[in-house]
N, C-alpha and C positions, 0 to 999 in steps of 0.2 A: 504494500500500500504507499501509495506517496505522500509524505507528509509535508504540509506547507504551512509555514509559522509567519505570523502578522504581530508585530512588536508594538508595545504600546507607543513607541515614538514614529510608529509609520500608519497611525490610524487618521489618517489625512488623505485627501484626495488632491492629486496634482492634473492639472490640465494643459494642455498644449492646442497651439491652432496650426491647423495644416492651412495654407494659405488656398485661395480658389485659383483654378489651373484648368487650362482647356474648356473654359465655359462651366464647369462646376462649381457650386458654391463651396465657400471656406468650410473646413469641418473642426469641430471642437474635440479632442479625445480626452477622457477622463481614466485617470489611471492611478493605483497604488501600490506601493512596494511590498514586498513579501519575500520570504525565502525558502527555497525548495530545498529539500535533504535528497539529494540524488546518490547518496552512497557514500561519497567522498569525506575527508576528514572535516569539511565546514559546510554549510547549507551555502546554495547559490542565490544570488540577489535576483528577483524578478520582478517582471510588471503585471499586476492584476489589470484586465481592461474591466472599466466599469461603464454601464448606461448611464446616460444624462439622467440626474434624479436620484440613481441610485446610490443608497447610503454606503459610506464606508466599513470595512470588514473590522470588527472589534480586535484586539490584540488576542491571541489563543493560537490553536493548533487546528489546523483543516485538512481535508483531501477531496480531490478533484470529485465533483458529483456525478453520478452514472449519465447525468443527461447531457453531459459536455464530451462523450464519446459518439462516435458514428462508425459504422462498415461502410468502404468506400465501393466503387464500382468494380474491385476486385475480390471484393471480400475479405477484407484486411480491417483489423480494428485501427482508427484513427481518433486525434484528439480534434474536435472542431476548431476550425481556424478563427470565429468569432463566437462569442457568447460562452464562454468557459463559466462553469458557475464552480464555486466550491463550498464546503459543509464542515461544521464543525467534528471534529474527533470524537469530541467529548461533551456532552451537555453541558450549557454554562452554569457556573457555580452562583448560587443566591445568596 
């Protein structure tokens, strides 16, 4: 299982703008920093894409939600290019 961690200092959303090009309107990208544990000594910094208006993920441990995968035209499993969701590994503590 892939573990993704969001630290307290990364509970914010970063935005960046892509200027208009070839008659297409400009776009705003919403991202949040997280860390993926890929089996090495240290986790690897990554960006989580967020939808406009989607709240930032709170600090904690997550894994990739099953809806984020698809089977491609060749019958192989792959991660969707857009719309990846993560879910908590454990229930939040109250």
